[in-house]
N, C-alpha and C positions, 0 to 999 in steps of 0.2 A: 341636401347633398345628393349628387347624382346616384351614388351607390344605394342610398336609402330609397330614393324614388323608384329605382329599378326593382329593388327587393319587394317593395310594397305593391307596385303595379303588376309585377310578374310573380305573384305569391305562390302559384303552383310550382314554378321552377325553384323558388326559394325553399319551399317545403321539401321537394324531392332531394335537393342537394344536401339539406341538413339531415334528412332521414338517412341518406347515404353515409354522411359523416358519422352519424350515431352507430350504424351497423359496422362500418369499418373500424371505428374506434373501439367498439366492444370486442371485435375479433382481435384487434391489435393487443388489447389488454391481456388476452389469454395466450397469445402466440409469441409476443416479443420475448427476447432472451431475459432470463431472470438470474440474478447472482446476488451474493451478499454485498460485495463491494464492486465498484466500477472496474471494468477491465482496463489495464494500462499496458502500453507497449513502448516503454522508454528506449532510446537508442543506447542501451547499456548491455554489456556482455561480460561474462565471467570466463576467463581462460584458466584452467587448472592443469598444472604440470606435476605429475607424480614421478619421483625419482628416488625410490626408497634407499635409505642409508646414506644420503648425501647431506652434508652439513649446510646450514644457511649460507655460509660464506662461499662454499663451492657452488651452491645453487645460484648465488648472485652472479658469479663470474661466468659459469658455463651455460646457464639457462636464462636468467632474468635479463641481463644486458642485451643479448641478441634479440630477444622478443620485444623488449621495450623500444629498442632502436627501430625495429621494423614497424611496430604499431604506431609509434609516435610520428612516423612519416606519412600516415594516412591523412586524407583530407577531412576537415571539420572535426578533428579530435578536440575534445573538451578537457578531459583529465584522465590520468591513469593512476590508480592506487594499487600498489603491489605489496603483498605480504609474503615474506619468505620464512618458512620454518623448516624443521628437519624433513627432508625428502619431499617437501611440497612447496610450490610457488603458486600463489593465486593472484591473478591480474583482474582488477575491476576496471573495465574500459568504458568510458562514457563519451559519446559524441554529442555535438550540439543538436538541440531539438530541431526537428524539421527535416532531418535526413531520412532517407529510405531505410527502415530498420532491417529489412530482409537483404537489401543490397550490401549493407555494411557487414552483416553476418557472413555473407559469401566472401567478401573481401578479406575478413579476418581469417576465415577457414582456409582460404587459398594461401594466405601468407604463412599460416601455421604449418600447412602441409609442405610448403617450399622450405621452411626452416628445418623441419623435421628431417628432410632429406639432404640438408647441406650443413648448417652451422651447429645444430644441436647434437648432444651425445647420442650415439646410436642405440644405447641400451636403456633409454628412458622408458619407463613402464607405461605411462599413459599421458596423452595430451587431449584435454577435453575442452571444447568451446561451446558455451551455452548462451542463449538469449535470455535476458531477465524479463520475465513476463508475469502478469498477475495470475495467469493460468497455471503457473508452477505450483500454486497452493494445492495441497491435497484436500480433496473433498470427502475422502473416506479413509478411515484407519480401523482395521480390525485386528484382533489379537487371537492367535491360536495358542491356547494355554494348556500346558501339561507339565507335571512335575516328574513324570517317569517315562514318557515316550522317548524313543531314541532320537538322536540328532537327525539321522537319516529319515526317520518317519515324519518328524516335524517338517523337515526340509521338503519332503515329497508332497505332503499335504498343502504346504504353502505354495509350492510350485503348481499344484492342481488348481487351486483357487486363483492364482495369478493368470493361468491359461484361460480360465472361464471368464474372468473380468476383462481380459484383453480383447475378447470377441465383441465387447460393447463398443460401437464405433465412436461414441462421444467421450469415452474415457481415454486417458493417455498416461504414460509413465507409471504403469502398474509395476510395483516392485515389492519384494519381501526383504526383511532385514532382521538381524539379531541372531542369525545362525550361520556358522561358517560353511562355505561351499565344500563339496566333496572333491577330492582330486586323487589321481594316482601318484603316489610319492615313491620316488626312486632314491633310497638311502644308500649312497655309494660307500663302499669300503675302500678308503684311499690306500690302506696298507696292501690290500690285495692287488690294486692297480699298480702300486709301486713294485710289487714282486714280479708282476707280469710285464712291467715296463710299458704299460699302455697309457699314452698321453690322455689327459682330460678332454682335449679337443676332439679326439677320435671318438670318445664315448658320446659327447654332445652331438657331433656330426652324424653319428649313426642313428641316434634317436630322432634328430630333426629330419633326417632323410626318410626314415620309416613313417614319420608322422605326416609328411607332405601328402597332399591330396591333389594330384595333377590329372585333370581329365584327359582321357585318351583320344578324344575326338570322335569322328564318325566315319563309316565306310559304306560304299555303295555295293549292293549285291543284287544284280538284276534290276528289278523295279522298286526295291526298297532300300531304306537307309537304316543302318544299325549303329547305335552308340557303342563305343569301346570303353568298357569299365576297367579301371586300373585297381591297384591294391587298396586305395582308400585310406581312411584314418584308422587309428587304433580303435578296437572295439571294446577291449577289456584289459585287465591287468596281465592276463596271460600273454597277450600280444606284445606288451611292453617287456615282460620278463624274458620272452623268447627272441628278443631282438639280437641279432648277431652284431657284436661290437668290434670283433677283431678276428682276423683269419690270417695266420702266418705259419708257414712250415707245416701245413696240413692240420693245424690245431685251431679249432673254432672255439671262441669264447663268447658265451651268451651273457646278456645283462644279468640274469639271475645268478651267474657265477661270481659277479663282483658287486652285487647290490641286493638289498632287501626291497622287493616290489610289492605294494599293496594299496588298498583304498584307505585313505585317511582324510580327516577334516583339515582344512587350511587353518593357519594360525588364527586364534580367536582375537578379533579386534573390535567386536561390537557385541555387547550383552544387553538383552532386553527383558524387562519384567513388567507386568501390570498388576497393580495392587499387591506387589511383593511376590507374585507367582511367575515362574519361568514361562516365557512365551516367544513366539515369532510374530512380528508385525507385518501386515500386508497393507499397503497404501496405494491409493490411486488418485490421479488428478483429472481435471475435466478440460476439454477443449474450449476454445473461445466461442462466444456468440451462440451458446446453446442454453436451453432452459434447465436449470439444475433440478427442478422438480421432475421433469421428464426423465432425466438421467437417473434420478433416484428410483423411479418406477421401473427402470430397466435392471439396476443392480440389486435392489432389495430382494426380489424373488430368488436370484442366483445365490446371494449370501445366505438366505434363509434355508434354501434347499441344501446347500453345501454343509451348513451347520448340522443338519439332520443326518448327513451321510458320514460324519466323522466317527472314528472309533470312540469307545466309551471313555478312554483315558485322555482324550483331547477335547477341549471345550472352546467354542468360538464366542468371543465378546466383541461386539461392535461399539467401540468406545468413542468414536468421533464420526459424525455424519453431518457435514456442513449443510446439507439440504434441510435438516430439521431446524437448524439455526436460522436459515434464510426464511423458512416458512413462519417461524416464530417471530422474527424481527419484522418481516413484511406484514405479518398478522397484526402485530402491535401498532405498526404505522397505519395499517388499514383501519384499525379501531379508532386511532387518532383522527383519521380522515373522516370516518363516519360521525364521530363526536363533533368535529369541526363543522360539518354540514348541518347537524342539528342546531348548534349554536348560531350558525349563520342564518338559519331559517327563523329563529327566535328574533334576531336583530332586524329581520325584514318586516316584522309585524306593522310598524308605522306606515309602511308603503301601502298597506291594504292587501287583501287576499289575492285579488287578481294580479296586481303588480308583482306581488311576492312570487306567485306561480311562474310568471314570465321570467323573473330573475333566476328562479330555481331551475327552469328549463335551460337557461343559458349556461348554467354551471357545468353539467355533464357534457354539453356539446362543445364548450370551450376546452374542457379537459380532453375530450375525444380528439379534437383537432390538434391539441398540443401533443398528445400521445402519438398520433399518426406522424407528426413532424419529427418527434424524438426518435421513433423507430426508423424513419427514412434516413435520419442523420447517423444511424448506427449506435445509438445509446441503448443500454439495457435498463431493465426495471430493477433498481437496486436501492439500498438505503438512502443514498444521496439524491437520486432522481425523484424518489417518492417524497423526500423532504421538500424538494423544489416544487413538487405538485401541491403539497399541503400549504407551503408559503404562497404559491400562486392562487390557491383557493381563496385566501383572504384578500387578494388583489384583483383577481379577474372579475369578481362581482362588481367592482367599482364602476367600470364602464357601463354595465347594464343598469346599475342603481342610478347613476347620474342621468342616463338617457330616460329611463322609466320615470324617475322623479320629476324630470323636466316636462315630460309629456303629461304626467298627472297634474303638475302645477298649471299647465295651460288648460287642462280640462276643468280644474277647480275654478279657474278664472272665467269659465263660460265659453271657451272656444269650441268650435266643432271638432269632432273626432279626427277628421282628415287634417285640419290645420294643426291640431295638437300634435299629431304623429309626425307630419312632414316638417312643419315649421319649428316645432319644439326640438326635434332631432337636429335640424339644420342649425338652430341657434347654439346648440351645445356641441355639435359635431366636431368643429375644428379644435375646440378645447379638449375633447376626448382624444383626438388624434395626437395633439400636442402632449397631453398627459401620458399617453401610452409610449410615445417616442422618448420622452424624458426618462420614463421608468426602464425602458429597454436599454437606453444608453447608460443608465446607472449600473445595470447588471452586466453590461458588455465587457468591462475590464476583467471581470471574474471569469468570463468565458475564454479569455486569452491569457490567463495566468501562465507563466512559463514553467518549464521543468515538470518533474513527476507530480509535484503537489498540484499544479494546474490541471494536468490530465486527470488526476484522481478526483478533483473537486468539480470538474467541468460540467458534469451532468446536472448539477444543482442549478447553476444560473441558466443553463440551456432549457431546463424544464420550466423555469419562471418565464424566460423570454418567449418561448414558443406558446405557452398557455396564455400569457398576457396579450400577445399579438393576436392569437385566436379570439380572445375575448373582445378585443376591439372590433374585429370583423363581425362577430356575432351581435355586438351591441348596435352596430350601424346597419345591420341587415335584418336578422331574425327578430330582434327585440321590437323594432318599429312595426314589422309585419304582424307579430303576435299582438302588439298594442292595438293595431287597427282592428283586430278581430275580437279581442277579449276585454279591453278597457272600456269603461263607460263614463259618462259625465257624472259629476258628483252633486248630490243634493246639498251637502255642507261644504262651504268653501275651505274650511280648515282641515278637511280630510277626516279619517277615522279617529276614534278616541285615543289610540296610541300616539298617533301623529300630533294630535292637539296637545296632549300632555307633554310630549317631547319638545314641541315648539315653545310651549309655555315655559318649560324648565330652562331651555336655552336662552329665551328672552329675559327671564328673571335673573339668570345667573350673571349676565353681562350688563344688566340694566344700570347698576351702580358704577361699574368699572369703566365702560366704554366712554361715557361723556368726559370723565376725568382724564382718561388716557388721551383722548383727542384734544382736550383742552391743554394738556401739558405734554405734547409729543416728544420733546427733547428729553424730558425726565424719563418718560416711558422707554424710549430707545436706550437711554443710559442704563436703565435697570436690565433691559434685555442683553445689552453688551456685557454687563457684569455677570449675568447668568451664563452667557456663552463662555466667558473667561473661566468661570467656575467649572464648567464642563471639561475644559482642557486641563485644568489643574487636577481634577479628580482622576484623570487617566493614569497619573503617576502612582495611584494607590491600588490599581487593579492588578498589577503584575502582567507579565506577557509570557505566553507559551503557545508557539505556533500551532501545534496539534495536541489535543488532550490525550490522556491514557484511554485505553479501550474499556468499554463497559462489559465486554464479554465475560462470562463466568469461567475464566481459565487464565492461567499464568504459568511461568516457567521458573524452575529452580536450577541454577547453574552451579555445579560443584567443581572447584578447581583444587585438585590435590597438589601436594608439593611437587615442584618441578621434577620432571622425569620419573614420576611415580609410574609403576606399571599398571596394567588394566585390572589386575587382581586387587591392588590397593585402592584404586578408584571405586571398584565394585564394593569393597568392604565399607567404605565411607558412604556410598549411596544407600546401602542397607541400613545404616544408622539413621540417615535422613528419612528413609521410608518408615522406620519404626515410629518416628514422631508423627508423620503424616497419618498413620493408621489411627491415631488418637482423635483426629478431627472429623466428627461425624458429617460436617457439611461438605466434605470432599467425597465425590462419587468415584472418580478414577485418578490414579497417579501412575503414569507410565514412565518407567525408568529406561534411559539409554546410556549405557556406560561405554566410553571410548568413542562416542560419536553423538551428534545432536539428534533430536527427534526430527522426523520428516517435517517439511514445511507445512504448518497448519494455519499460518497467519500471513497475510499478504506482504508484509514488509520485514519479516524475520526469516533470514536464510539459515539453514541448518549448519552447525559446526561440522567441519570435515573430521576424519579420523584423528583422534588424539588420545593416547592412553591415559594421560593425567587429567582427563575431563569426563564429566558425567552430566547428564541433563535429565530433569524430571518434569514431565508435562502434567500439570495438575488441573483437573476439571471439577467444577462444582456442579450442583444441580442446575438444569437449564433455566430455571426461574429465579435463581439466586440474584439478589440485588447487588449493584456495584458497591454499596456500603459494606455489605457482608464480605465481599472479596477483599476490599481495602483493609478491613479490620484483620482478616486472616493473614494477609501479607505482612502487616505490621507486627502481628503476634509472632509469625515465623521468623521475620527479620531479627526480632529481639532474641528469640530462642537460639538461632544459629550464629548470633553475633560473636560468640566466644567459642565457636567450634574448634577443638584443638587439632584436628587432623587435616583440615582443609578450609578453604575460603568458600562459604556457601552464600550465593547471591540469589535473593528472591526478587524476580523481575516481572513487573506487569507488562502487558503488551501496550505499545504506543501507537497512536494513529499517525498517518502521514508518511513522509519519506523515511526510508530505513536509516537509522543512526545507531552506532555502537554504544553510545552513552550520551547523557545530556551535555556533559562538559568534556571536551577533548582538546588537549593542548599538544600540538605537533611541534617538535623541536627539530629544526633543519641544520644539517652540518655533515661533514664527511668522517671525522674521527670518532669512532665508537666510544673511546675513553672519555672524550669531552662531552659527548652526548649523554653518557651515563651520569656524569657529574651534574649536568644541567637538569636531567630528568629527575634526579634525586632532590634537587632544590625545588623543582616544580611540585613534586610529590609532597614535600613538607608544607608548601603553601596550601595545597588542596586539603591536606589532612587537618591543618589548623583552622580552616574555614568552617564556621558553623553552618550546618545545612547540607554538607556533602557526605555521601556514603559510598562504599564499594570503590575505593581509590585503587587503581591498578597501574603499576609501572612495570612494564615487561623487561626493563633493563636492570631492575634492582637486584636480580640474581642471575648469575651466569650459569649455564649448564655445563656439564662435564661430558666429554666424548672420549671414546676409546680410539686411540690413534695407532694405526699400524704403519710404522716408519720403515720404508724400504731402503736398505743400503744399496744404492743403484750401482755403484762401482763393483761391489761383490756380486750382485745379481748378473751384471753383464759378463763378468769373468766366468761365471758358472753357466752362462748361456741361457739365463732366465729372463723372459720378457716381463716388463712391469704389468702389462695388461693381463698376463696369465696369473700373476699374484692377486690382482684385483678380482679376477674371475673366481679363483679358488675361495677367496674370503667371502665373496657374495654367495657362493655355493654353500659355504658352511653356515652362514648366518641367516640369510633370507631365502636361499634356494634360487635356482634358475629355471624359468619355464622353457621347456624344449619342444612343446607341441601340445596337442589336445586330443581328446577321445570323445566318442559319442556315448552318452549314458543310456540307460534303458528307457528314458523318457524322450530320447532324441535330441537332448541338449548337449552342446559342446562343453567339456570340462577340461581342466588343465592337467598336463603331465609335468611334474616338477622334479627336477634333479637337485638333490641336496645330500646332506650327511645325516647319519643317525643322530636324533636329538629328542629331547623331551618336548612337552607342549609348547614351551617358549625357549628361544635360543638364549644361552648364557655364555659366560666367558670361556667355559670349557670348549666351546665350539672352535676356538682359535688355537687349541693345542693339537699337537700331532698331525699338523697339516703338511701335505707334500705338494710341490709344484713341479711339473715336468719341464725340463729345459728343451732346447731346440732339437736335441738328439733323442728326446723321449725319456731320458734318465730322470728318476725322481730326486728332487732336492728338498730337504726339510725346510719348512718356512722359517723356523727359528735360526737357520743359518744365514739368511739374507734379510731378515726383518725383525724389528723389536716392537713389542706391544707396550704402549704407555697411555697416560691420560692427559687430556688437555681441555682447557676451558674455552668456551665460545659463547657469543650472544644467543639468546633464546630465539630471537627473530630479527629479521632485517626488513625495514619498511621503505618503500619509495613512493613519492608523490610527484608525478610528472618528471620521473627519472632522478629526482633529488632524494638523497637518503634522509630519513628522519626517524626520530624516536617519539613515542606518544605516551602521555599520561592521561588517564581517563577517570571520571568520577560521575556518579549518579547524584541527583538532587533528592534529599530526604522529603518525607511527607510535609506539606505546608510550605515548601520552598520552591522557587522557580529559578531555572538556570540563569536567566537574564539578570535577575536580582543578585544572584551570587557572583556573577561575572563583574558586576560593578565594583565589588571589593577585590576580586581576584586580579583583574587586568592591571590596576596600578602597581600591584606587587610584582607581576610578571614584567612590567615595563622597567622596574628597578633592577632586574637581574643584570649582572655584568656579563655579557656574552662576548666571546672573542670575535674578531672580524670573520665574516663568512658564516656566522651562526645567527639564527633568528627563530621566532616562534610564530605560529599561526593557529587561530582557533578553528576547530571543526565542531562536530556534534550539532546541537540545535542551532548554534550561531551560523554555521555553514549552510544548514538546511534553510534557515530564514533568508539568507543571502540569495540562494538559488530560487526560492519561491517568490520573493519580493524584490527581485533584481532589476536590472536596467530595462529589460523588455516590459516588465509590468509598469514601470514608471512611464515609459513611452505610451503605453496603452491608456493609462490614466490621463495623461496630458491630451491625447487624441480625443478621449471620451469627454473631457472637460470642454474642449472646443466644440465638439458636436452638440453637447448639452446647451452651450451658449447659442450656437447657431440655430437650434430648434426654437429656443425661446425668442430669439430675434425675429424668426419667421412669424412667431405668434404675436409678438408685441411691437416689433419694428422700432424698438427704442431700448437703450441701455438702462434707463430708469426702471422700466418694467421688469427687467431681469434682476436688478438689485433688490427690488421689492419682493420678488418671488423667492430669491435665494436667501434673503435675510432670515428666514425661518429655520434654515438647516442647523445652525449651532444650537438652537433651542431643542431640537429633536435629539441631538447628540447628548444633551444634558440628561434627558429622561433615560436614554439607553445606558449611559455609563452609571447612573444611580442604581438602576435595576440590576446591572451587572455586579455592582458592589454588594448590594443586598443579597444576591444569590451566592456570592463568593466565587464566581467564575472569573478566570483571568481573561485578559484580551487574548484573542487567538485569531487564526485565519477565518474561522466561521463567524466570529464576532465582527471582524473587519468586513466580511461579506454583508453582515447585517447592517452595519453603519453605511456602507456604500449603497445598498438597496434602499435604506431608509431615506437617503437624500432624494432619491427618485420619487418615493411615495409622498414625502413632504412637499416637494415642488408641485406634485400633481394636485394636492389639496389647495396649496396657495395659489396655483395657477387658475383654478376655478373661480376663486374670489376676485382676482385681478381682472380676469377676462370679462366677467360679468359687469364689474365696475366700469370698465372701458366701454362696454356696449351701452350701458345706461347713460354715460356721458355723451356718447355719440347720438343718443336719442334726445339730448337737450337738457338732461339733468345736471344740476350743479355738482361740484366735487363732493361736498358734504352730504348732499342728498343721495348721490350715487353710492357713496361709501356705506351709508346707513341701510339703503335698500339691498345692496349686494350682500352685506353682512347678514341681514335677516334671511334673505332668500337662499343664498348659496351655502351658508354655514350648515344648513340641515343636511344636504347630501354629503358634505364633508364629514360631518359627525357620523352619519349612517355608514359611509364607506370605512371610516376609521374603526367604528365599533365592530363591523363585520370582519375586518382584517384582524383585529385584536382577538375576537372570539375564535376565528379560524386558527390563530396561532397558539391559543392557550394550551391545547393538548400537546403541542410540540414543546412548549416551555416546561410542561410537567413531565416530559419524557426523561428517563434516567440516562439516556445516551449523551455523554458530554460533548460529542461531536455535533449534536443536533440542537440541544436546549439553548446554548448561548445565542444562536441565531434568532430564535423566537423571542428570547428575553430582551435582546437589543431592540428588535422591531416593536415589541409591545411597549417598552419603556419610552422609546422615541415617539411612537404614535400618540401615546397619552400626553406627553409634554408638548409636542408640536401642535396637536389638535386644540388643546386648551389655550395655548399661547398665540396660535396663529390668528385666532379671532380678534386678538388685541393688537399684535405687532404688525400684521399685514395692513390693516386699515390705517394705522398710525404712520407707517412707512409711506403708504400711498398719499396721505395728506401732506407729509413733509416733502416728498419729491414726486408730485403727480406727473405721470408721463404725458408727453405731447402726443396728440392724436390726429394731427393734420394729415399724416400719411394714410390714415384709415378712411379718408373721405370717400375713396373709391368704393368702399364697402356699402356706403349709403345709396349709391347709384344703382 
């Protein structure tokens, strides 16, 4: 081959280039971004609208429909999932993959701003638009713990730490939580206002006017410019208290005359504790494409120094540091990598010491080239890319082994070193290129998997593709050059003692089988067909789960107290759960969040927004805790909390892959809430009766009760009272009205809130003795024009692509898979008698599978299949040759599925990757046998003679490459991570069965349908 001749003849150039590759690869290893998981940037966005005190039904009419109509009109929209609860509407907007993520974010932000100024209610508290990104995960969480420090002191210390961390350029979204913000509260005395006949609007207008900060501009004076400073914002409570709110007939009324003004904490809506102790949590995220280890080196000294500066009654606990997890995980994989290299070295002994050294030199150089390519393509060093490199380790030596072994064979046959290197490489060169091409094509569909799952998994196949491609380049250039310098002619034709014994073992193993197999080819093929059929039958016993649970030593406990429970009740129940967790010594930390979810500490679990009847406990075990220990603890806690009388306690492990709310989700579509409630009740019964389901949730099985203030509009108009004024007074009494802000002593803006005197939380008393001013300013008692009553309403309203739906969800119990459960559930759902216009659709794992293995993936598989065949046609120029080579694939599948069953792992996305990659490896091995058989026939050998010689000669490198691949994969198969192990298990099982059986099936198939070689006559010339 020309590239080989060039590399050998210009060895100085070859040497310099590969030294350069080694240096750049080494530098890349230490400089490329590192993270625990691959970074993903799906075209998904979260729009959150907060409108406190608004019922789901009102939110649907006033907020949801205008936003959905606007977003749905955008180009390339895929789906919109909307959840509407009390005062909150959350829109999960997903576009089709391939769109520009930043452009779509700008589009959505523009549309939201336009709506805010036109169709949406003016007094909406907040509209927030966020991009969903893997970098949303917090890499750091620390707790400032104190049982006796004041709220203000804790707040100030948390704010100081936040300010310090925000100065680190690679950190983002540094926040603290668990303590209410300070505000200046203006508690109005409505009776005093009524006496003075001062309208509420006048009070609000005065405060808003004083709080406004309007720059005065600048003026020229001679040669200089001076800025004109105006009154500015409120500085303290005295500024607010001394605000003039009324001036008539020479009488000035100040705010302090009609209200109590003072510093107070906002309403408590989030309580945090760590290991049962009161605390404030400070969390920080990391920007994309940076090395987490470098970031840790920046924030660790700051956190440590800050810890020493804290008062004696406040203690800092760093309970979550993702950088440690990354180092630990990458360290384990690094150990696996080192062990794999040791095992590979052992398997190379039959090649001889010199040949083994050449192969070992090719390994780091191939990996270095692969790393350089990965870095250039924008991939980070994470758990999946390292797995890809470890998988590649077992494959990339194949090319070098095949080339070196062929050169060695030529040397053993007595050829000169030059002929052995150049002609030996040329003889095997096209087969090596063909093998590499088929292997790359086999992994290609995985590099183009659609949706979030595809983006998440992509670094694995790309690591394999780049490394294997690099190994081919090394095998055809560096290996022949090194061979020409280091290899020597052999005294013994059979090679070293290891090679002799291996060759003797292989010869003896097949001595009795091969003659019979070739004598009865049809029976042999019939047996192989039977084994292939068995492989596909066994698939039905494995079960299927797209992504496994996480092996990380941490999990969540979600506490759902009875509907509409207040935060105090949720806190009481959380303390009961904490008292149980205290008894388990394997737990290191348990961090409680009452009224809100814990900050995002896992890539696919987004935190629960504020909800008083919800609490979440983030449980952490020792870093070295085994997955089995965690699983046992989860099962123990599930059993313990199963009969909890005060709340529903759900112990949930983290799941790998795309985010799902539950394993099984049934969405019921229709417009009438009453009908949806009836249908959801029937579905709930089906799921409850199904063995293997736990944590069944039906959000419509209980309606919530709201306080309704019904205005007598005729009477109100008669008395000159505007409806909007009534609404404003009620909001003032219950939630308070923000009227401006002030600058605190740390320079941060805080809210000035206008409200009525009340306790810590608003109660029904807040609606008594209220006055509303009419258009003339006269006070009118609220009970004259409105009546207070109670009414029921749905807890939540859901929309999917603008269609209303209700959902019933369930988790699968230990030992059960959602897909298996759905086989029993779906027929029962189909039997439900639904009125016209009502239907159901499955979400959860089923929807996730559809997104990951959808139409695009099928298209890529078809394209790859044709490319696969095209490469083999270029190699053999006959369809018979292709059939012979491909006939081994089902036999590899048999070994893979048997080993999967023995291990107890289900079929999953990574197992599918294993089977797809296996097809390329098997074809590679089979291709070597067929290619050499063809060459021997072209040299004049008979079919039987060619089959016999090729089997003896080529089976040795096939076995060597298979053993090295298996040994390279053994550490991965023993890894406790369920995202990694199934891939190695499938490859090992498939390699064992296909290697053993290819020696029999490939020659027999060749004898049955020998390919015509007339087209190859040009090769001889």
